[in-house]
LOPA-568474 format. One record per residue (C-alpha): x, y, z; chain; residue in one letter; residue number from 0. Coordinates in pm, whole numbers. Layout:
BEGIN
X; Y; Z; A; a; NUM
...
This chain:
BEGIN
-2427; 153; -1445; A; m; 0
-2208; 326; -1706; A; p; 1
-2263; 311; -2078; A; d; 2
-2126; 41; -2305; A; a; 3
-1761; 88; -2402; A; d; 4
-1688; 262; -2072; A; f; 5
-1365; 62; -2032; A; s; 6
-1244; 138; -2384; A; l; 7
-1318; 509; -2346; A; a; 8
-1123; 515; -2021; A; l; 9
-828; 333; -2179; A; c; 10
-835; 575; -2475; A; s; 11
-801; 865; -2235; A; t; 12
-511; 704; -2050; A; l; 13
-333; 603; -2369; A; a; 14
-330; 968; -2474; A; a; 15
-167; 1096; -2153; A; w; 16
181; 1241; -2183; A; r; 17
445; 1330; -1926; A; y; 18
381; 1698; -1992; A; e; 19
23; 1650; -1869; A; d; 20
143; 1583; -1513; A; l; 21
134; 1890; -1284; A; p; 22
444; 1962; -1079; A; a; 23
275; 1881; -748; A; e; 24
158; 1545; -885; A; v; 25
511; 1458; -997; A; l; 26
648; 1555; -657; A; t; 27
399; 1335; -474; A; m; 28
460; 1048; -717; A; q; 29
833; 1071; -651; A; k; 30
773; 1073; -276; A; r; 31
563; 759; -310; A; c; 32
830; 599; -529; A; l; 33
1107; 668; -278; A; a; 34
884; 553; 7; A; d; 35
801; 225; -169; A; t; 36
1166; 149; -239; A; l; 37
1242; 223; 126; A; g; 38
982; -14; 265; A; v; 39
1098; -284; 22; A; i; 40
1444; -254; 176; A; g; 41
1297; -248; 524; A; g; 42
1127; -582; 460; A; a; 43
1442; -770; 356; A; a; 44
1431; -987; 669; A; r; 45
1052; -993; 715; A; a; 46
864; -1321; 743; A; a; 47
775; -1455; 397; A; s; 48
1039; -1256; 208; A; i; 49
1332; -1495; 247; A; t; 50
1109; -1795; 182; A; e; 51
946; -1644; -126; A; l; 52
1275; -1533; -281; A; n; 53
1431; -1874; -216; A; a; 54
1139; -2049; -381; A; r; 55
1150; -1822; -687; A; l; 56
1527; -1866; -712; A; a; 57
1484; -2245; -711; A; r; 58
1232; -2218; -991; A; w; 59
1417; -1960; -1202; A; e; 60
1788; -1948; -1270; A; a; 61
1768; -1601; -1421; A; g; 62
1548; -1357; -1605; A; g; 63
1500; -1014; -1751; A; r; 64
1394; -834; -1432; A; a; 65
1526; -773; -1080; A; t; 66
1399; -888; -745; A; g; 67
1540; -598; -545; A; l; 68
1609; -794; -226; A; i; 69
1939; -963; -306; A; g; 70
1936; -827; -664; A; k; 71
1819; -1163; -795; A; r; 72
1724; -1202; -1162; A; r; 73
1374; -1333; -1225; A; f; 74
1121; -1337; -1502; A; s; 75
924; -1009; -1505; A; p; 76
611; -1160; -1342; A; p; 77
818; -1322; -1068; A; s; 78
1018; -1004; -1006; A; a; 79
692; -811; -971; A; a; 80
566; -1075; -727; A; l; 81
880; -1061; -513; A; a; 82
898; -682; -504; A; n; 83
525; -642; -446; A; g; 84
524; -872; -144; A; v; 85
827; -695; 3; A; a; 86
669; -353; -49; A; a; 87
358; -457; 144; A; h; 88
515; -677; 411; A; a; 89
573; -415; 681; A; l; 90
236; -246; 621; A; d; 91
441; 73; 601; A; y; 92
356; 160; 240; A; d; 93
172; 458; 93; A; d; 94
-207; 470; 110; A; i; 95
-500; 665; -26; A; h; 96
-702; 686; 293; A; d; 97
-1047; 734; 140; A; a; 98
-997; 468; -127; A; a; 99
-822; 235; 122; A; r; 100
-564; 126; -134; A; v; 101
-187; 90; -107; A; h; 102
-62; 163; -457; A; s; 103
317; 168; -461; A; g; 104
334; -198; -362; A; c; 105
151; -298; -681; A; v; 106
216; -26; -937; A; v; 107
592; 17; -889; A; l; 108
675; -358; -905; A; p; 109
467; -394; -1221; A; a; 110
617; -90; -1395; A; v; 111
972; -175; -1288; A; l; 112
950; -532; -1420; A; a; 113
802; -425; -1753; A; c; 114
1053; -141; -1791; A; a; 115
1342; -381; -1741; A; e; 116
1187; -623; -1989; A; d; 117
1166; -367; -2271; A; i; 118
1456; -145; -2162; A; a; 119
1543; 132; -2195; A; p; 120
1247; 328; -2063; A; v; 121
1315; 693; -1988; A; s; 122
1254; 840; -1647; A; g; 123
978; 1057; -1788; A; r; 124
793; 756; -1932; A; d; 125
851; 560; -1612; A; f; 126
700; 835; -1396; A; l; 127
407; 872; -1634; A; l; 128
328; 501; -1610; A; a; 129
345; 518; -1229; A; l; 130
103; 811; -1236; A; a; 131
-144; 621; -1455; A; v; 132
-147; 323; -1220; A; g; 133
-156; 524; -898; A; t; 134
-434; 754; -1016; A; e; 135
-649; 466; -1141; A; m; 136
-590; 257; -827; A; h; 137
-726; 538; -612; A; a; 138
-1018; 599; -845; A; r; 139
-1112; 230; -847; A; l; 140
-1113; 234; -468; A; g; 141
-1329; 545; -456; A; l; 142
-1562; 402; -719; A; c; 143
-1608; 71; -537; A; a; 144
-1628; 252; -205; A; h; 145
-1782; -31; -4; A; d; 146
-1546; -308; -112; A; s; 147
-1385; -363; 228; A; l; 148
-1724; -411; 394; A; s; 149
-1798; -674; 130; A; q; 150
-1484; -864; 231; A; g; 151
-1250; -764; -52; A; w; 152
-889; -653; -1; A; h; 153
-895; -327; -200; A; p; 154
-520; -311; -264; A; t; 155
-514; -651; -430; A; a; 156
-842; -666; -617; A; i; 157
-810; -318; -768; A; f; 158
-434; -349; -796; A; g; 159
-429; -609; -1072; A; a; 160
-633; -379; -1296; A; m; 161
-459; -52; -1202; A; a; 162
-122; -220; -1233; A; g; 163
-212; -355; -1576; A; a; 164
-302; -5; -1693; A; l; 165
35; 119; -1565; A; a; 166
220; -171; -1728; A; a; 167
37; -108; -2054; A; a; 168
146; 255; -2040; A; k; 169
513; 176; -1985; A; v; 170
493; -79; -2269; A; m; 171
343; 192; -2491; A; r; 172
29; -3; -2581; A; l; 173
-244; 172; -2777; A; d; 174
-596; 218; -2642; A; a; 175
-729; -112; -2776; A; e; 176
-448; -323; -2636; A; r; 177
-457; -131; -2309; A; t; 178
-823; -228; -2285; A; c; 179
-729; -590; -2350; A; h; 180
-470; -569; -2071; A; a; 181
-741; -439; -1840; A; l; 182
-970; -725; -1944; A; g; 183
-703; -990; -1888; A; i; 184
-625; -841; -1547; A; a; 185
-992; -841; -1454; A; y; 186
-1003; -1213; -1539; A; h; 187
-742; -1266; -1263; A; q; 188
-843; -999; -1011; A; a; 189
-888; -1130; -657; A; a; 190
-808; -1051; -298; A; g; 191
-992; -1132; 24; A; s; 192
-967; -943; 352; A; a; 193
-987; -1272; 544; A; q; 194
-608; -1294; 563; A; s; 195
-600; -969; 759; A; a; 196
-874; -1089; 993; A; y; 197
-682; -1411; 1058; A; d; 198
-338; -1248; 1090; A; g; 199
-171; -1471; 831; A; v; 200
103; -1406; 578; A; l; 201
-119; -1421; 270; A; t; 202
-217; -1064; 364; A; k; 203
118; -942; 233; A; r; 204
116; -1178; -66; A; l; 205
-189; -1009; -219; A; g; 206
0; -705; -344; A; a; 207
258; -929; -508; A; g; 208
-6; -1141; -675; A; f; 209
-168; -827; -816; A; a; 210
165; -693; -946; A; a; 211
248; -1028; -1106; A; r; 212
-92; -1045; -1273; A; d; 213
-57; -687; -1398; A; a; 214
271; -768; -1574; A; v; 215
131; -1087; -1726; A; t; 216
-183; -908; -1845; A; s; 217
-2; -625; -2023; A; a; 218
252; -859; -2181; A; a; 219
-14; -1093; -2316; A; l; 220
-212; -799; -2450; A; a; 221
103; -674; -2622; A; a; 222
137; -1015; -2784; A; d; 223
-213; -996; -2926; A; g; 224
-418; -1193; -2672; A; l; 225
-759; -1045; -2616; A; t; 226
-941; -974; -2293; A; g; 227
-1294; -859; -2245; A; t; 228
-1339; -502; -2371; A; p; 229
-1608; -458; -2104; A; h; 230
-1405; -538; -1792; A; a; 231
-1570; -271; -1581; A; l; 232
-1919; -218; -1723; A; e; 233
-2010; -559; -1867; A; g; 234
-2307; -761; -1743; A; k; 235
-2053; -993; -1579; A; a; 236
-1797; -714; -1543; A; g; 237
-1629; -584; -1232; A; f; 238
-1899; -338; -1131; A; f; 239
-2185; -584; -1163; A; a; 240
-2027; -914; -1065; A; l; 241
-1772; -826; -799; A; y; 242
-1934; -513; -656; A; m; 243
-2300; -608; -711; A; q; 244
-2363; -265; -860; A; g; 245
-2259; -82; -539; A; r; 246
-2033; 155; -726; A; v; 247
-1995; 521; -817; A; r; 248
-1870; 502; -1176; A; p; 249
-1835; 877; -1200; A; e; 250
-1540; 852; -962; A; q; 251
-1344; 686; -1241; A; m; 252
-1373; 976; -1484; A; t; 253
-1485; 1294; -1305; A; a; 254
-1208; 1550; -1344; A; g; 255
-975; 1286; -1485; A; l; 256
-652; 1454; -1587; A; g; 257
-739; 1770; -1394; A; h; 258
-835; 1671; -1039; A; d; 259
-554; 1441; -933; A; w; 260
-611; 1178; -664; A; r; 261
-234; 1121; -649; A; i; 262
-205; 1445; -457; A; a; 263
-427; 1293; -184; A; e; 264
-197; 1001; -97; A; y; 265
-55; 958; 252; A; s; 266
286; 833; 358; A; l; 267
264; 621; 671; A; k; 268
458; 726; 980; A; p; 269
394; 393; 1157; A; y; 270
442; 37; 1022; A; p; 271
93; -95; 1092; A; a; 272
-253; -95; 939; A; c; 273
-362; 264; 878; A; r; 274
-674; 196; 1089; A; c; 275
-443; 186; 1395; A; n; 276
-274; 518; 1330; A; h; 277
-517; 740; 1516; A; g; 278
-487; 526; 1829; A; a; 279
-108; 514; 1796; A; i; 280
-82; 892; 1771; A; a; 281
-300; 937; 2080; A; l; 282
-97; 677; 2269; A; g; 283
223; 869; 2190; A; i; 284
53; 1193; 2295; A; e; 285
-48; 1044; 2630; A; l; 286
302; 904; 2681; A; h; 287
454; 1245; 2616; A; n; 288
214; 1397; 2868; A; e; 289
355; 1160; 3130; A; g; 290
70; 911; 3168; A; l; 291
201; 607; 3355; A; d; 292
81; 284; 3187; A; p; 293
82; 116; 3528; A; a; 294
-193; 357; 3635; A; n; 295
-427; 249; 3351; A; v; 296
-712; 27; 3467; A; a; 297
-918; 8; 3145; A; a; 298
-921; 157; 2796; A; v; 299
-1195; 190; 2536; A; e; 300
-1098; 284; 2180; A; i; 301
-1387; 394; 1956; A; r; 302
-1352; 405; 1578; A; m; 303
-1551; 356; 1257; A; s; 304
-1705; 20; 1179; A; r; 305
-1476; -36; 880; A; a; 306
-1167; 27; 1095; A; n; 307
-1301; -188; 1378; A; w; 308
-1359; -477; 1137; A; t; 309
-988; -481; 1056; A; l; 310
-819; -396; 1386; A; v; 311
-1080; -432; 1661; A; g; 312
-1027; -786; 1787; A; q; 313
-857; -854; 2124; A; p; 314
-482; -893; 2111; A; y; 315
-358; -1249; 2152; A; d; 316
18; -1257; 2210; A; a; 317
0; -1637; 2209; A; g; 318
-59; -1633; 1835; A; l; 319
298; -1506; 1790; A; d; 320
176; -1343; 1468; A; s; 321
336; -1032; 1322; A; v; 322
35; -973; 1096; A; v; 323
-201; -1002; 1394; A; h; 324
-2; -729; 1571; A; a; 325
1; -509; 1260; A; q; 326
-377; -536; 1247; A; f; 327
-454; -481; 1613; A; n; 328
-546; -148; 1770; A; a; 329
-509; -275; 2128; A; a; 330
-150; -384; 2072; A; y; 331
-65; -69; 1875; A; s; 332
-206; 166; 2139; A; f; 333
-38; -23; 2423; A; a; 334
297; -18; 2249; A; r; 335
266; 355; 2175; A; a; 336
167; 443; 2531; A; l; 337
447; 241; 2688; A; i; 338
729; 340; 2453; A; d; 339
621; 677; 2317; A; g; 340
707; 570; 1964; A; r; 341
631; 293; 1717; A; v; 342
871; 157; 1455; A; g; 343
942; -157; 1250; A; p; 344
1103; -343; 1541; A; r; 345
781; -308; 1741; A; d; 346
595; -528; 1490; A; y; 347
851; -804; 1487; A; d; 348
960; -1082; 1717; A; r; 349
1032; -1069; 2009; A; p; 350
855; -734; 2056; A; a; 351
509; -868; 1970; A; i; 352
532; -1102; 2270; A; g; 353
639; -835; 2519; A; d; 354
460; -918; 2845; A; s; 355
414; -557; 2955; A; a; 356
254; -462; 2626; A; v; 357
36; -774; 2625; A; a; 358
-80; -698; 2981; A; t; 359
-181; -344; 2889; A; l; 360
-339; -456; 2561; A; a; 361
-558; -697; 2759; A; a; 362
-714; -395; 2931; A; k; 363
-817; -243; 2596; A; v; 364
-1158; -284; 2432; A; r; 365
-1206; -160; 2077; A; v; 366
-1562; -52; 1997; A; l; 367
-1758; 77; 1700; A; v; 368
-1840; 446; 1716; A; d; 369
-2174; 481; 1541; A; d; 370
-2148; 859; 1555; A; s; 371
-1892; 861; 1271; A; v; 372
-1942; 741; 911; A; p; 373
-1897; 366; 888; A; h; 374
-1602; 392; 647; A; d; 375
-1423; 692; 801; A; a; 376
-1051; 637; 846; A; m; 377
-935; 916; 1077; A; a; 378
-1177; 969; 1369; A; p; 379
-1087; 794; 1693; A; v; 380
-1172; 851; 2059; A; r; 381
-1001; 690; 2356; A; i; 382
-1157; 677; 2704; A; d; 383
-933; 571; 2992; A; l; 384
-1021; 472; 3346; A; r; 385
-723; 513; 3575; A; l; 386
-640; 305; 3880; A; a; 387
-682; 608; 4108; A; d; 388
-1042; 652; 3987; A; g; 389
-985; 939; 3747; A; r; 390
-1109; 928; 3389; A; r; 391
-945; 1071; 3080; A; r; 392
-1065; 1109; 2720; A; s; 393
-870; 1207; 2410; A; v; 394
-977; 1222; 2046; A; a; 395
-831; 1278; 1701; A; g; 396
-969; 1358; 1357; A; n; 397
-658; 1375; 1139; A; a; 398
-396; 1115; 1057; A; l; 399
-26; 1193; 1047; A; k; 400
111; 1158; 694; A; g; 401
-207; 1273; 522; A; g; 402
-297; 1606; 366; A; a; 403
-419; 1741; 701; A; d; 404
-97; 1651; 883; A; a; 405
176; 1573; 629; A; p; 406
512; 1429; 721; A; m; 407
794; 1679; 692; A; s; 408
1075; 1633; 442; A; e; 409
1301; 1543; 735; A; r; 410
1055; 1280; 859; A; e; 411
1029; 1130; 509; A; i; 412
1410; 1119; 482; A; q; 413
1444; 965; 828; A; d; 414
1188; 698; 740; A; k; 415
1379; 602; 425; A; l; 416
1706; 585; 613; A; r; 417
1549; 391; 898; A; g; 418
1395; 133; 667; A; c; 419
1724; 58; 493; A; f; 420
1910; 39; 821; A; e; 421
1647; -190; 974; A; f; 422
1611; -430; 684; A; g; 423
1950; -424; 514; A; m; 424
2202; -262; 752; A; d; 425
2244; -1; 477; A; a; 426
2400; 337; 555; A; t; 427
2228; 673; 550; A; s; 428
2447; 762; 254; A; e; 429
2307; 467; 56; A; a; 430
1952; 581; 131; A; a; 431
2037; 937; 29; A; d; 432
2186; 819; -302; A; r; 433
1865; 634; -381; A; l; 434
1655; 939; -291; A; a; 435
1866; 1155; -522; A; e; 436
1812; 905; -804; A; t; 437
1436; 911; -748; A; v; 438
1402; 1288; -732; A; f; 439
1601; 1336; -1054; A; t; 440
1451; 1036; -1232; A; l; 441
1307; 1239; -1519; A; e; 442
1667; 1288; -1636; A; q; 443
1745; 915; -1652; A; a; 444
1767; 756; -2000; A; p; 445
1699; 413; -1841; A; d; 446
1492; 456; -1528; A; a; 447
1478; 91; -1426; A; a; 448
1855; 50; -1450; A; a; 449
1908; 370; -1250; A; a; 450
1675; 258; -971; A; l; 451
1808; -99; -951; A; c; 452
2166; 27; -942; A; t; 453
2090; 280; -669; A; a; 454
1902; 30; -455; A; f; 455
2132; -93; -174; A; p; 456
2284; -440; -196; A; g; 457
2478; -637; -451; A; t; 458
């Protein structure tokens, strides 16, 4: 376990960071993640839970100092962060650090945006710096608590409240002591179970919003002088000991901090489904492009790591009529990819998730643990097929599209942004391009939050 005052020392380091400390490649990746997060928020405008959540918040709040981007509603900052965080995570299309297994934009951006509107104006440089603080620390928390998913935690949510609070504290210009209090208050609220993903229910997408809401509340209360534990991470009942039972690598929090940037390791997702499905999806598309006839498939075995299997390995049950179940199901994802040769947002929505041809093929798929790969490996996948004519076929992959080994092209990133806005909001390509231009010149904005909210499609 780390020394006493580990949390305060970490917060002191973060409080001293300046925009000029961010390397050009880190800023570029942070901007890509920012544009991607705004895109998937727009793509989720009609997703299950979004309309209901926004209507509930609107009934409770007649106005506020921050913007819920879907519909440009005015909410209190915590409620705006909740609404935007849920939308950013709803399609499961948001950025991810594969090794840390955290989606960061869906927590960090909503928290920073809400706080920036509350204390406006915040310059684009300060806005990007705050995003970098939260994104970097979210990844490092996930790498530190490397076995959290196996313990049943939802890494995005449970680490997100704390990482988001550090980002919110940065945008609110809190000193080291109050930043540490924000971290402590966030730790007091931190939660997030993976059971929602296992059960295919909508609370899976709520977790990111809860974390963003708690991050805003934590930083604001710390700014007002409320105190949180100064030993949120290292205390005897702190995060490392209590939540993680000591199964942590504390050095991951600080090793190379400010020099070796985890932000550069983030992936943008080419498919709107759990990242654990992506290897199987890519191989399904590959087989489709080779001309494999789905009607000639008698049986399929998909082998992946134990951690991936835990999330996406159960049989597909079309009778559940659950979008989340489809998003977290390798059998459905592979079947859809093999039949159609592509996977997009409409394929994880009704009526597509009940498609009889896909359900029939998915019923022939077994997902198995491959004990030959590390239990928490994200990328490796092997697919063995038995064909109706007696032939057998095997394919394998060890890299995921969108990651450092196989990055999306600038054209693919642009097409994803445009596609999300068209799918969710019927917005034009020109509207998506205007938002992208705002993001990639954000350091010039005197009021970053106002610039982003204005550029976001809708009224």
